[in-house]
C-alpha positions in Angstrom: -31.3 19.7 10.6 -29.7 22.9 11.7 -26.1 23.4 12.8 -23.3 21.0 12.0 -22.5 17.4 12.9 -19.0 16.0 12.5 -17.9 12.4 12.0 -14.4 10.9 11.6 -13.9 8.0 9.2 -11.0 5.7 10.0 -9.5 3.1 7.6 -7.3 1.2 10.0 -3.8 -0.2 9.2 -0.5 -0.6 11.1 1.6 1.1 8.5 -1.0 3.6 7.4 -4.3 4.5 9.0 -6.4 6.8 6.9 -8.7 9.4 8.5 -11.1 12.0 7.4 -13.1 14.5 9.5 -16.3 15.3 7.7 -18.7 18.0 8.8 -22.3 18.0 7.6 -23.7 21.5 7.1 -27.4 22.2 6.3 -27.4 20.5 2.8 -23.8 19.5 2.0 -20.7 17.8 3.4 -17.4 19.5 4.0 -14.1 17.7 4.4 -12.4 19.5 7.4 -9.2 17.5 7.8 -7.9 14.3 6.2 -4.7 12.4 5.9 -2.9 9.3 7.2 -1.2 8.3 10.4 1.9 6.5 9.4 4.2 4.4 11.5 7.8 3.4 10.9 8.8 -0.3 10.7 11.8 0.8 12.7 9.6 1.2 15.8 8.5 -1.6 18.0 4.9 -2.9 17.6 3.8 -1.2 20.8 5.4 2.1 19.7 3.6 1.9 16.4 0.3 1.4 18.3 1.0 4.3 20.6 1.7 6.5 17.6 -1.7 5.7 16.1 -3.4 6.1 19.5 -1.8 9.4 20.3 -2.3 11.1 16.9 -5.9 9.9 16.7 -6.6 11.0 20.2 -5.3 14.5 19.3 -7.6 14.6 16.3 -10.6 13.5 18.3 -9.9 16.1 21.0 -9.4 18.8 18.5 -12.5 18.2 16.3 -14.9 16.6 18.8 -16.8 14.5 16.2 -20.0 12.9 17.3 -19.2 9.7 15.6 -16.2 7.6 14.6 -16.9 5.3 11.7 -14.4 2.4 11.3 -14.1 -0.2 8.6 -14.9 -3.7 9.7 -12.2 -6.2 9.2 -11.8 -8.7 6.5 -9.6 -11.6 7.6 -7.6 -13.6 5.1 -6.8 -16.9 6.7 -3.5 -17.0 4.8 -2.2 -14.1 6.8 -3.1 -14.6 10.5 -0.4 -12.3 11.8 -1.8 -9.4 9.8 -5.2 -10.1 11.2 -3.9 -10.0 14.8 -2.0 -6.8 14.1 -5.1 -5.2 12.6 -7.1 -6.2 15.6 -4.6 -4.4 17.9 -4.8 -1.3 15.7 -8.6 -1.4 15.9 -8.3 -1.8 19.7 -6.3 1.4 20.1 -8.7 3.2 17.8 -11.7 2.0 19.9 -9.8 3.1 23.0 -9.1 6.6 21.7 -12.8 7.0 20.8 -13.9 5.7 24.2 -11.5 8.0 26.0 -13.0 11.0 24.0 -16.6 9.8 24.6 -17.3 9.4 20.9 -19.7 6.9 19.5 -18.4 4.1 17.2 -20.0 2.6 14.1 -18.5 -0.3 12.3 -19.3 -0.7 8.6 -18.3 -3.4 6.1 -16.6 -2.2 2.9 -19.5 -3.7 0.9 -22.0 -1.7 2.9 -20.1 1.6 2.2 -19.8 0.8 -1.5 -23.5 -0.1 -1.8 -24.6 3.0 0.1 -22.5 5.3 -2.1 -22.8 3.6 -5.5 -25.6 1.1 -5.3 -23.1 -1.7 -5.9 -21.4 -3.5 -3.0 -18.6 -4.6 -5.3 -17.9 -1.2 -6.8 -14.2 -0.3 -7.5 -12.2 1.9 -5.1 -12.0 4.4 -8.0 -15.8 4.7 -8.4 -16.2 5.0 -4.6 -13.5 7.8 -4.7 -15.3 9.6 -7.5 -18.7 9.5 -5.8 -17.1 10.6 -2.5 -15.4 13.5 -4.3 -18.7 14.6 -5.8 -20.7 14.3 -2.6 -18.1 16.5 -0.8 -17.6 18.8 -3.8 -14.0 18.1 -3.3 -12.0 19.8 -6.0 -8.5 18.3 -5.5 -7.5 14.7 -6.0 -8.0 12.6 -2.8 -4.4 11.8 -1.8 -4.8 8.0 -1.2 -7.1 5.1 -1.1 -6.9 5.1 2.7 -8.1 8.7 2.8 -10.8 8.1 0.2 -12.0 5.1 2.2 -12.1 7.1 5.4 -14.1 9.9 3.7 -16.6 7.3 2.4 -16.9 5.7 5.8 -17.7 9.1 7.5 -20.2 10.1 4.8 -22.0 6.7 5.1 -21.9 6.8 8.9 -23.5 10.2 8.9 -26.2 9.1 6.5 -26.9 5.9 8.5 -27.4 8.0 11.6 -29.9 10.4 9.8 -27.6 13.4 9.7 -27.1 13.6 5.9 -28.8 12.6 2.7 -27.2 13.0 -0.7 
């Protein structure tokens, strides 16, 4: 494949949404921008959702990725309010992608772990090390949210035939 293809991985959360823009060049991946979108508990729920939507929309408009890869949700029945909040966060992420005409791919955490390590129950630390190696990322990945977002983007690009490691 010639040229470059970009994807953004998103690890959704109300307090902290991890993101990573990954560009696939000829034979390697490059991390372009990464970080977290954080929201303050002092803000109303709708203001927090707007913060996530606005910042993600800005990233999408700036980088124009071909694909947004988002982690599918795991719902713990003990915490129904958290599941509802996460659903709302995912909704604004989907809306931002739709408004920017970007395709969406949902992946389960076990799918990403299996794709990167061969083990669907691999530790976050192992996934982080493999992700770092694939991207030839020299510095420490700043958080699990960012590491997960990078892993999502890499796996999504691979699933769509844009990258093989």
